[in-house]
N, C-alpha and C positions, 0 to 999 in steps of 0.2 A: 500486455499480459506478461507476468513474470516468466512463464515458461516459454514465451515467444521472444523475450528480450534478454534472456540469460542472466536474470537477477535472482538472488535469494537473500531475503532479509536486507534489501537495499544495496547489497554488494554485488558488483558485476563479477561473474565467473567466466572469463574469456574462453577457457578451454571448452566449456559447454556450448558457447556460441559457435566455436569451431566444429564441434560434433554436429551441430545443427546444419552447418554448411556442408559437411560430408554427407549427412542424411539427405538434404535437399538435392545435392548433386546426384546422389544415387537414385533418388526417386525420379528425377528428370530423366536420367539415363534409362531407367526401366521403361518409361513411357516412350522414349525415343525408339527403343527396340520393339515396342508394340506395333509401330508403324512398319516394321520390317518383318518380324516373324509371324504375326497372325495372318496378315493379308497375303503373305507370300510363303506360307508354310510348305507349299508344294515344291518350293525351290530349295534343294539341300544346301546350296551355298549360303543363301540368306539365313536359313534356319540355323546353320552351324555357327555363324558369327554372331547372330542375334542371341543365340543360347549362350555362347561363350562370354559375351559381354554382359548380358542380363544376369547371368548367374553370379557375377561379382557383386551385383548391386542389391542382393536380397537383405542386407542388414539395414536398409533405409528406415523402414517402419519401426523395427525394434530399437534403433538408436533414438528416434524421436520419443518413443515411450519411455525409454530409460532416462532421457533428459527431463521429461515431465516428472517422473518419480524422484529424480535427484533434486529438483527444484521445489516440488510441492508437497512431498511427504516428509513428515506428517502435516496435515492441514492444520493451521493454527487459528483460522477464522471460524466463527459461528457458521453452522451449516447453511443457514439462509443467506448470510452475507457472501459465503463462498459461491453458492449457486448463482446468486444475482450477478456477481462480478464475472465469474468465469463463463457461465452458460450464455449470458447476454452477449459477451464479446465473441462467442462462437456462433450463436444462433443468428444474429443479424447478417453477417457476411454469408453465412450458409444459405439463408433464405434468398438473399439478393442474387447470389451466383447460381443457385439452383434454378431460380426463375429465368435468369438470363440464358442459361444453357438450354433449358427446355423450350424456350420461346424461339431459339435460334432458327430452327427449320421453318417455322411459320413466318418469321421475319424475312428470310430469304425468298419465300414465296411472294410476300408483299412487294419485294423489290424486283420481282420478275426474273429471278435467277433460276438456273436449272437445278433440279433436285440433286444432281450429282455433286454439287458443291458441298452438300452436307457431309458426304463421305470423304471429301478432301480435308475436312476439319475433324470429323469423328468417324474413324475407320469402321467401327462396329455398329454404328447406329442405322436404324431403318430410315431411308430417305423419304420421309413422309412430311409434307409441308402443310398439312391440314391443321386448322385451329383445334379441331376435336382431339387430334393426337397430342398436341401441345398441352391442352387442358387436362387430358388424361394423365400425362406425366406429372403435371403440377399437382394434381389431386393425390398422386401416389407419393409425393415427397415425404409426408409423415411416416411412410411405411418402408420406403427404400429408394435408392437412386435409380436413375434410368441410364441407358447406354450413352446418352448425351452428356452425362455428368458422372462418369465412372469414378473419378477421383474422390467423389463425395463419400465413398464407402468408409474412408478413414475418419471423416467428420462424425458419422454415426458412432464409430468406435470411440472416438475421443469424447463425445458427449457421454457415452456410457461410462467411460473411465472417470470422468468428472463427477457423475452421479454417485459412483462407487467410492471415490477417494475419501470423503469425510467419514464414511463408515469404516473403511479399511484403516484409516488413520488412527481410529480409537485403539485398534490392536497394535499397529506399528509403534505408536507412542509408548506403550508400556511393555512391548515384547523385548525380551533379552536377545542378545546376538545369537545365542544358541537356538532360540525359538525361531528367529528369522532364517537361520541356516536350515532348520528342519523344513520350513515352508518351501525354501528354494530347492531343496533336494527332492521333495515330493513334486514340486512343479517341474523339475528337470525330468523326472520319470514320466510325467504327463506329456512331455514333448514327443514321446515315442508313440502316442496313441494313434496318430494318423497312419503310421506304417503298420502297427499291429492290427488295426482294423482292416487295412487293405490286404495284408499278406498272411494274417493269421486267422482272424475271425471278425466278422462284421459286428457281432454282438460281443462287447468286451466289458468285463468287470461289472456285470449287472445291467448293461444296456440291452434293450430288446424292443419289440414292436410297441410296447406300452410304456417304455421308460427310456428316455435319452440322457438321463443324468446318472452317469456311472460313478465308480469308486473314487476316481480322482477329479471329478468334475469341478469340485470346489477349490481345487488347487491349480486348475488349468487356465490357459489363456494369457492375455497380455498383462494381467495383474502381476504375473511373475516378473516381467520386464520392469514394471513400475517399482517393485520391491528391490530388484537387483540394482537399479539405478540409485535408489535411496541407500542401499547397503554399501555400495562401493564408495559413494561420496562421503559417507559418515564413518567408514572403517578403512583407513588407509592400508593398502595391501603391501606397500613398501617393497615392491619388486624392482630389482635393478634392471637396467636396459638389457643386460645380458640374459637374465632369467626370463624377462618378458619376451625377448626375441626367441629364445630356445623353446618356450612353451607356446607363445602366441602364433609364430609363423607356422609350425606344424598344425596347430589347431585350425587356423584359417585355411590352410591348403587342404586339409582333410575335409573340412566342412564344404569348401568350394567343390572339391572333386565329387563328393556325394551329391551335391546340388546339380552340378553340370552333367555328370554321367548318368545320374538317375533321370534327369529331365530328358536327356537325349535318348536314353533307352526306351522311354515311354513314347516320345514323339516319333521314334523311328517306325512305330507300328501305326498304320493309318486307322482312323475311325475310333480312336480312344475317347473316352468320356472327358468332359471338361474337368471333372473332379480329379481324374487320374493324371491328366496333363499337368495340373497345378500341384500335384502331391509333393514333389521334391522342392517346390518353390514356397511351400507353406512357411509362414513367418514363425509360427509356434512349432518349431521342429528342432531337433538337436543339431542338425547340420548348419542351420541358419544361426543358432546361438553360438556355435563354434566359430563362425565368421564375425559375429557382432562383438562378442566380449573382448577379443584382442584389440579391435579398433577403438573401443571405448577406453580401455585401460591405457593404450599407447597415447591417445590424445590427452588423457589426464596427466601424463608425465611431461608433456611438452611445455616449455616455459615461453610464453608469448611476450617477448620483450620488444619486438618491433612495433612501433606506433602505427605503421601502415597496416600490418596484419591485424592489429587489434581493432582499428577502425573498420577494416574490411569485415572482420568477423561480426562485430556489433551491427554493422549496417545490414548485412545479409540475414543475420539472425532475426532482426526486427521485421524483416520482409518475408520470412519463410511461409507464414500462413497465407499471406496474399499470393505468393508464388504458387502455393498448392492450389488455391482456388482458381486462379486465372490462367495458368500455363496452357491448359488445353485449347484456349482460343488461338494460341500461337503455334501449337505443336504441328498441325498439318501443314501450314504455310512454310514453317522452318524446315520441315522434313523435305518438302517438295523442292525447296531451293538447294538444299544440300545434296539431294538425290541426283541433281543434274551435274554435279561436279565429277570430274574424272578421277575418283579416288577409290581405294580399296574399301569394301563394305564396312570393315571394322573401323577404319579411319572416318568414314562418313558418319557412323553412329557417335563417335567421340566428338566430331565437329558439330553435329546436330545437338548434342547434349550441351556443349559450351555455348553455342549460339542461342539455343532456346532459353537456357538459364539466364544468359546475359540480357536478352530482350525482355523476358518476363520480369526479372529483377529491376531493370530500368523502368518498366511500366509501373510496377508496384511502388517503387520509390517515389516516382513523380506523383502518383495518386495520393499516397500517404502524406506527401509534403503539401498537398493542396489545402489541408486543413482538417478539422475534426470529422467532417463528413467522409473525407477520403480515408481516414484511419478507421472509421466504422465500416466502410465498404471492404477494406482489406483485412481487418482484424488486427 
């Protein structure tokens, strides 16, 4: 797929491949902290360093979506051809891996393994080895992911973006730069909605018990990141490194501080709701945008002349979707190996991130090299 291989109109864009490397590293890092902070939230030491490390990694999903917008907007194919090509290449690996994850507990039971092994792989899952539980999770796949396949939440989002892009493209194709800026400004305002609803009023701009579609609903969500990626790649901002550093570093630092200290202030109070705990980690929020945009712009300015770096970027870029799908199989074992090392908690999380990414990347690379079936399995 073009958005997975860093190609646009047949021409490779290496810096977008490298953005995808940054994004997949961040995503792996977030999930490595999941094995520290959720299960051991009562331990302030673990919580501190898990929060400190995880807060750096919130741009992961926005970066992926911006790359998709940069490569695919506006959609040039007929809508049926676009859906057939893009959705098929998402749907097949999504179904395969969803089935595998949801059958995993039942398979461990068939092998006579203890139910506790389930939580060694999936920290938040119910250790139920019954076939009925597996079949229930499988039956729910058309509606949502299970705790055995948490990372699949993004695939539902990506499918939705693909369904939306041909329609959105009709506007993007004819919209002027000014009109795109207006959309992005309104989208930016919408990023404050989670905080306004939490700290000002639950019912905001027309939302109420009988209406969840408020004033800026039609400008909100990940479609803003799609358009932002398209806008940046098609409208060179021509910022010097000095200007980018002067604006980008403060933007990232401020966004990070809001994310980290906001998250810590919430988790410092026991018994908070899941929604409140995740509030400052929300991807569609101003603080995460403030971290994401400087990374995207800085990577755009890098000239990748090294053949080694170019090959590395291309290789991992083509494997990112497979890494996304399969890495949870290796997360628990990798974490347990690293946990036994006599290292600082922060260092353990970094080592776990590099270890997990390397193992999963190698696995995906081998499977993809096995032939057409391997590429269908990994996407």
